[in-house]
C-alpha positions as CSV (number, residue, x, y, z in Angstrom):
1,M,64.6,162.3,94.2
2,I,67.6,163.2,92.0
3,L,70.0,162.4,94.9
4,S,68.5,158.9,95.4
5,R,68.6,158.2,91.7
6,R,72.3,159.1,91.6
7,L,72.9,157.1,94.7
8,R,71.3,154.0,93.2
9,R,73.3,154.5,90.0
10,G,76.5,154.8,92.0
11,T,75.8,151.7,94.0
12,Q,74.9,149.8,90.8
13,T,78.2,150.7,89.2
14,L,80.1,149.7,92.4
15,I,78.5,146.3,92.8
16,G,80.4,144.6,90.0
17,P,84.0,145.8,91.0
18,V,83.4,145.1,94.7
19,L,82.1,141.6,93.9
20,G,85.1,141.0,91.6
21,V,87.5,142.1,94.3
22,A,85.8,139.9,96.9
23,L,85.9,136.9,94.6
24,T,89.6,137.5,93.8
25,G,90.4,137.8,97.5
26,Y,88.6,134.6,98.3
27,F,90.4,132.6,95.6
28,A,93.8,134.2,96.5
29,Y,93.2,133.3,100.2
30,N,92.4,129.7,99.2
31,L,95.4,129.5,96.9
32,V,97.7,130.3,99.7
33,I,96.1,129.0,102.9
34,G,93.3,126.7,101.8
35,D,93.2,122.9,102.3
36,R,94.8,122.4,98.9
37,G,96.8,125.6,98.8
38,L,100.5,126.4,98.7
39,S,101.0,126.0,102.5
40,A,99.4,122.6,102.5
41,W,101.5,121.5,99.5
42,W,104.7,122.7,101.2
43,R,103.7,120.8,104.4
44,L,103.0,117.6,102.5
45,S,106.2,117.9,100.6
46,Q,108.1,118.1,103.9
47,Q,106.3,115.1,105.2
48,L,107.1,113.2,102.0
49,Q,110.8,114.0,102.3
50,T,110.9,112.7,105.9
51,Q,108.9,109.6,105.0
52,E,111.2,108.9,102.1
53,A,114.3,109.2,104.4
54,S,112.7,106.7,106.9
55,L,111.9,104.4,104.0
56,V,115.5,104.3,102.9
57,A,116.6,103.5,106.5
58,L,114.0,100.7,106.7
59,Q,115.1,99.3,103.4
60,E,118.7,99.2,104.6
61,Q,117.5,97.4,107.8
62,R,115.6,94.9,105.7
63,K,118.6,94.2,103.5
64,A,120.7,93.5,106.6
65,L,118.1,91.2,108.0
66,D,117.8,89.5,104.6
67,R,121.5,88.9,104.6
68,K,121.3,87.4,108.1
69,V,118.3,85.2,107.1
70,S,120.1,84.0,104.0
71,N,123.0,82.9,106.2
72,L,120.5,80.7,108.1
73,S,119.1,79.0,104.9
74,P,119.8,75.3,104.4
75,E,121.8,76.0,101.2
76,H,124.3,78.3,103.1
77,L,124.2,77.5,106.7
78,D,126.7,79.5,108.8
79,L,127.3,77.4,111.9
80,D,128.6,80.3,113.9
81,L,125.5,82.4,113.3
82,L,123.3,79.4,114.1
83,D,125.2,78.9,117.3
84,E,124.9,82.5,118.2
85,R,121.2,82.6,117.5
86,V,120.5,79.4,119.5
87,R,122.4,80.7,122.5
88,A,120.7,84.1,122.4
89,T,117.2,82.6,122.0
90,L,117.5,79.8,124.5
91,N,119.8,81.6,126.9
92,L,122.3,78.7,127.0
93,V,126.1,78.5,127.5
94,A,128.5,75.6,127.2
95,P,129.9,74.1,130.5
96,N,133.4,75.3,129.8
97,E,132.5,78.9,129.0
98,V,132.8,82.0,131.1
99,V,129.8,84.4,131.1
100,I,130.4,88.1,131.6
101,M,127.3,89.9,132.6
102,R,126.8,93.5,131.4
103,E,124.3,96.1,132.6
104,G,121.8,97.4,130.1
105,P,120.1,95.9,127.1
106,P,122.0,93.4,125.0
107,H,123.4,94.7,121.7
């Protein structure tokens, strides 16, 4: 009887600290590995850096295309560029021109 009473009292005094350690472990695990933890934050920051780099490259491509389009505008018509685009689009050459065929995709 005395042994069972001491055993109950011992388990009652251990319940609180064990529960505290278990909760602390749970929150520590989720802090590091959880869906919104440090590893997820690091992974997302890496993705953000790569996406920002591709955004800069796409913005440069867009600027180059904008410059090309502005040369085709009626206010500033570049006849050489217009001639180049017409020949490339319609696949035409003048009668007195020599065509040199290259293998591979056109540049």
